[in-house]
N, C-alpha and C positions, 0 to 999 in steps of 0.2 A: 237461335238463342232467344229466350223469352225477354221481353222488355219489362223493366220494373219502374213504375212511376209512383213515387211517394206523394200522396195528395197533400199531407201536412208535414212540414219540415220538422224533423226530429234531430236534435244535436246530441251526439253520444260519443262515448269513448272508442278508441280503436278496437276493431273486432278481433278479439282473441280470448280464449278461455282454456282451462285445463280440460283434458279429455282422455278417455281410454277407448281405443278402437282397434279392431282386428284388421290387419293388412298382411296378406300373404302368410296367414296363420301365426303371426307374431303380434303380441300386444305391445303397442308403443305407448308408454305412459308419460304423463305430465308434459306433453307437448302442447303446442299452441294450435288450436283449431280455428282456421279462418273461415269466413262465410263460404268462400269458394271451395275449400276442402270439405266443408259440410255438404255442399251441393254434390260434390263428387261421390262422397260416401252414400248419400241418399240415392244417387243414380244407379248404384250397384244393387239395390234391393230388388227382390223378386216382386213382380206385379201380377195383376189378374191374368190368368191363362185364358179364360173364356168369360170376359166381362158380360154382365147381364144388363141388357138395355133397360128393363123395367126398374132396376135399382140405380140406374145412371152411374155405373161403375167406371168413372173416368179417373185414372190415377192422378194424384197431385204432382205436377211437374216438380222435379227435384230442385231446380233453381228458384222457383217461386216459393217452395216450401222452405228452403234455406233462408231466403230473404225475409220471409214473414217471421220465421223462428228467431232470426237475429234481432229483428225489431222487438219481438216479445221479450227476448233475453235482456236487451238493453233497457226495457221498461220495468225490469225486475219481476217478470211473470214466468220465468222458466227455472232458474237456478234454485235448487232446494225446495221446489214446489211439487205438490201432488197434482198431477194433471190427468184429465180424462180426454180421450180421443174418441168421440162418438162417430159411428159409421167409419171406423178406422181403416177398413179394407185390409191391405197388406202392411199397413203401419208406417207409412212415410212420415207423417207429421209427428206421431207419438215417438217413433224411434229417433227422429231428429231432436226432439225435446230431451230424450234420454242422453243423447250425445252432447247436449249442452248442460248436463248436470242436473236434470230434473230429479227430484227425490224419488218419486214413484210415478208409474204410469198405469192408468186403467184403460184398457182397449175394449171397445164395445162394437160388435157387428153381428148381424143376423146371418151372414153367409159363412158356413162352416169351411168351405174351400178357401175363402179369403183368409180366414183365421189360421188355417194350416200353413199357408204361405207366410203369414205373420210370424208364426212360431219358428219357421225356418229362418226368417230374417233375424229374429231375436237370437237364435242360436249362432248364427253366422258372426254376429258382433259380440258374442260372449257376454250377454246381459244376464246377471244373476237373477234367478227366478223370484227372489224376494223383492226385486225392484218393480215387478209388474203383476197385474192381474188381468186375465182375459175373461170377458163376459160374452157368452154366445146368446144373444137375446135381441129380439126385434125392439127398435127404439120405442114403440108404442107401449111395450110392457116393461120398460125399464123403470125401476123404482128408486127413490132416494135411499132406501135401506140397502140397496146394492152397493152403496158407498159408505162403508162403516169402518170403525176402528182407525187404523193408520191410513186408510185409503179414502179419506174424505176429500173430495176434489176441491182444490182451491181455484183452479183454472180449467177451462174447457177450450180445446182447440179442435175445430171440426171443419170438414169440407163436405157438407151434406148434399143430397140430391137437390137440384134447383127447382124441382116440382114441375118439370116439363113432361114427365111420363106419369107420375102419380101426383094428382093435384094436392097441394098443401103439404107436400113432403118436407119442404124447407121450413114451413111453419111448425110442424110437429117436432123437428129437431131443435128449433129455437125454444119452443115451450119446455121441452125436457131440459135443455141447457139452463134456462132461467130457474128451474126448480132445483138445480144441483149445485151450481157454483156462482160466486160473486163476480168473476171475471170471465168473459167469453170472447174468443176469437172465432169468427164464423165467415166462411166464404159464400158469397152470393153474387148473382148477376148485378152489375152496377146499376142497371136500370130499375132495380127493385129497392133502391135506397129509401124511398119514401115509406114503403111498406116496412122495412127494417126499423126505421125511426119510430114508426107508429107502434109496432108490436113491442119494441124495447120500452117505450114510454108507458105502455099499458101494463108492463110487468115491473115497473119501477127501475128500469135500467136506462142508462144514457150512452150514446155513442161518443167515445173519446177520441178515436182515431179511425181513419179509413185509408187502406193501402190498396192502390189500384194496379191491376195487372192485365196483360194481354194473355189470357189463359189458353194454352194450346190443347185442342181436342184432336188427338191423333186417330188415324184410321185403324181402329181396333174392332169395329163391328161392321157387319155386312151392309148396314144402311148408310155407312159413310161413303160419300162419293169422292171426296178429296183426301189427299194424304194427311193434311193437317189444316185445321180451321181454328182461328183465334177469336175468342169472344172476350168482351170487356167484363171482368170480374173484380169485385172488391172484397177484401177481407176487413170486416168491421170489428173493432175492439169495443166491447160493451162492458160497462161496469155498473154494478148495483148501486143505486142511490141510497146512502145511509140515512136513516131517520134522524132528524135533528132533536 
């Protein structure tokens, strides 16, 4: 079980919200979804069948995703918000946000196979197609005009590559996020905090919260020698500094 270490104490209300979710082909409506129930639902989603090492396709752990999404929900960044999940993969973060009553979701990924799994996951939880948009595009070619009309992103939640295989991959994702939304949640190695602080400041953003996790990297690729390895990862909440 993953360990959750909250760096900065947040006091919030009991963890319960209204939700619609598909269990055994029956919709259970207006029940109370706890954080642990959210984690269970996310653990049932389809993941990468053949993860690509160059894209660092490590799925977001369901318990870590649930924990982070709960904090985002309690900070008012999920419910009734339009959210973009950049580098969404099979959709763990974005679907979790939908289960916590996000208004709309924009899923972005360059991997068609991952997006096919995403569509299967969305169908499995019976999400109305008007609630989401899927963009099949490399992050480097993503434009602000891709987010128009009712789909202007208010919040970005992303678990980008850490840049260990493609140099500056994490930087590219952050730069796109800064150009799209005023509030950003982004996972990075905890050791890169100073870099995150600097790039955020350079784009007129500030880090408001840091959530630390022992991120499990499971044996999903041939290069992995151990069944599971844990690395120190932080999810940084960044907010655009408004001009006075």
